[in-house]
N, C-alpha and C positions, 0 to 999 in steps of 0.2 A: 516485578511484573509490571506489566501494564494497568493503570487504574480505570478500569471499565466501570460503566455506570451501570446500575441493575436492569436497567432496560435492554443496554446492549447486550448484556449476560442474558435476558430474556429471549432476546430474537435469536441469540446464537443458538442457545441449548433447545428452542421451540421455534425456530422458523416459520413464517407465515408463507403461504403459496408458493413453497419450494416443490419443484419438478417439473414436468413438461405439462404444458396447457393444450389440451386438444382444441382445435380449432383457433388457434392464435392466428390472426390475420395481420399481426405486426410485429416483427421479431429484431433485435437488436443486439450483436455481439462486439464486446470490447476486451483488449487486454489480450494476454496470449499466456498459455501455462507457463512458455519458457521463461517469462519474467515474473512469475510467481502468482500473477492475479488475472483470472479469465471471468468475464461474468455474459450469459446470455439471458436477455428479459424478453418475456413474451407478453402482448398484449392481445386482449379481444375486444375489440373495438365496435359499437353498433355503428354501420355506415351511415344511418339517417341523421343521428345527432353527434356523432364523432365521440359520444360519452365512452367512457373505456369500463366495460361489463368486468372483466376479470384481468388479472396480471400475474402471471408467474417467475420464476427464476432458476437458474440453474448457475452456480458458481464455484470455481476452484480456487481457494485463497483462505485468508486467516480467517477470526471470529469476525472481527470487525467487516469484514469482505460480505461475510455472510449475514450479519445483521444489519449492514446498510442496506443490502439488496433486500432483506425481508422488510423492513421498515419502509421503502421505496415503493413496493408494492402496494403496500395498506395506503400509504399517502396518496396514491392516483388513482386508484380504484373508485368509480364514481366521479371522476372529474371529465370535462372535454380533454381533448388532446390539448388545446392552446392552454388551459387551466393546467394541465399537468406539467408543459413546459417552462411554466412559470416557478416550477419547483427547484429551487439550487441546491447545492451539495451542502451549503451550509444550512437550508432547511432540514436535510435529511440529518445532519449531525445533531441539530436542534430537538430533532423529533426523539432522538435516542438519547437527549439529555446530556450530548457531547460525546466525543470522539478524543482519544488522546492525540495530541498534535501530531505525533509520529505515525497516525491511522488516518488522517483526512484525507488521504490519496484514495480511500475505499468510498467516500463518499463522493467524490470527483467523478470516480468510475461508474457509480450508478447513474449520475448527471447524464455522463454520454452514453451510457446504454440506454436511457429514456429516449435522448435526442434520435439514436439510430433506430430504435423502434418505430418512432412516430414517422421519420424518414422513410423507413421501408415500409410502413402501412400506406404512405401517401404516393408511393412509387417514385421516391425522390432518390438520389444519391447519396449516401453520408459516409465520409470516410473517418475511421476511427484512429488511423494513423498519421494524419496532417502530412499527406506526401508533398505538400508543397513547400515545408519547412526542412531546414537543413538538421540533420541527426546531432543532437548536443550529448546526449547521454548514451554511449553506447552499452553499459550494463543493461539498461532497462528500456533501451529503444525509444527514449523520449526526444520529441525534436523541439526545435525553437518554438513553433505556432503553439502548441499545448503548452510549453513553458510562460510564454507569453499571454495566453488568453487567461491562464490560472492565475498569474500574479494579477492582472487587471480585475479578475472578476471577484477575488478575494482579498486585495488590497495587502499583499505581500510586500515585506519589506527585507527579507535576509535569506540568504541561502538555505539555511537550514528550515525556514518557512518553505520554500521551493521543495525542499527534498521530502517533507511532510505532506505535502500535497501531490505530489506526482511521483516521487520515487527516485526523481532524477538527482544526481551526486551523492545516491545513498551507497553506490558501490565503491568503486576504486577510488572516487572523489576528483579524478584526472578533469572533470567536465565544470569545476567550480568556476573556474575562471570565465568560460563561456555563459556560466548562468548568471555570474554577477554582472556581465556586459549587458544582459538582456533586462537586469532588474535596474541599471542604471538608465538605459533607455525609457523604460515605462515609467521610473520614479520622476525623470526630467519632466517629462510628458504630464505627472500629476504637482509639478513645482516642488518636487522634494530631492534630496541631496542624498546620494547612497556613495560611501567610499569602498570602492571595489576591492579594495585588500583588507578591509578591517575583519571581515568573517575569517578568513583566511589567516590572519596574523593572530586572532584572538586562539583558534584551535592550534597554531603552532606553539603559541607562547604556554598554552596549557601542558604541552606534551613533556613527560619528565626529561629533563637534560641528560644525554647520553646515555640513553636506555640501549643496552645490547640486546643481540637476538635472546640469549639466554634468559636473561631479566623478563624480557617480554613475554616467553614462553610461560616463566614461573608467574607471571600476574595471570595469564591465561588460567594457568591450572588453579591458581589459588580462589578464583571466581566460581570454576567449575566445582572446586572442593566446598564451597560455600553452599551452592545448590545443592550439592549431591544429597545431602542428609533429608531434604525436603522429597526428593525423588525417590530415595529407598523408602521412606515411609509409604509410600503408593506403589511398592514392588517395583520401581523402576531404579535404572541409574544412567550415568553418562558419561564417557570417557573421551579423552583429546587424543584423536588419530594423527592429525599433521599440522600443520601451519605452513601455508604458502602465501607468502606475502600479506595481503590484506584478507585472505579467505581462510577462513578456521574450519577444520575437518572434525566432525565429531561422530560418535558411535552412540545412538539411543539404545539402550539394554532394558531388557525384563519388560514390565509392562508399559514403559515409555516406547519401546519400538512399536511403531504403527498405531499408537491411540491417536483418538479423534482429537485430542487436546496438543499432540505433539507440536504443532505448529505455532500454538500459541506460547508453550513452553520454550521454545526454540527462540522465539523472538523476545521473550523476557531476558532471557540468557544475553542474547546477542546486543540488547541494549544495556545491560550490566558491562559487559565485556566494552563496549564503546565508551561508556562512563569511565571506566578505570584504566582504558589504554589512551584516551583522549584522540581517539581517531574513527574515522568509519571504517568499519569492517563487515565481513558477511561471513555467518555460520551455516555451515551445510551440513546435513546429517548423511551419513554415509555408511556402509557395513564393514565391520572390524576386518582389517587387511586389505581392502580393497577400496580405491578413492573414486567413488562414483561422482561424476560432475552433475548430478540432480540437483535441481535448483531446489532452494528452501523459501520462505516467504517473509522478506525482509521488510 
């Protein structure tokens, strides 16, 4: 499972300022439910001073998304809009005593929601989908502008870094070459060198040689078998339903089905599967006997 700080757990189990904010005069919406994460940030701003009097959030996403949103509201209350805009995604992660690298995209989403809410208050147009950029990652609808901006803001150097901060490349991995091209461009500007094929080559070399489909399925089953005792202790279980390419369909049973921790559990299992298979995969919860294409939270 992910290595969460105590502060992340605290803000997940007891989020601050969750729910609708009555009288909000600045609202920012980012992300989308279809991509697994969506956040609405609501601000109540004092018009004479531009001080943020209150901030609330509503989010659809994993535990890190909830914790990051909760932390962000605490951080901006009492600040002026200009002061709040200086809060970076790294500041949000630091406030929570760190986020797992794979969950840094949650803090990036919080930063964008803040920008969107401030723009809304000021009567400005702010686009969270970066329409001027070419779509790079089709799995999560991430475009070149967002990737490039995030690389610059956080000094990223690898494809895995980009995936951790934006989710781009975390699905089918077909966009890795495009991500590498953007990395090359930005790193050249910084006077650094990036070998476009290095990340892909390392991943390819790490894959077990000559793995058949049957062997791959057995590895998947072995990972699920390893986590099953822990789930059963809590009255739940998990079973493999189907495997289609890089998408693994599972059925959450018993207490695990519909549990508020289901998304976190699936994220941990997904990471274990990626570590074992040496490839990017997506784990999707479904009902036994029916393959629903509902999205999980990778």
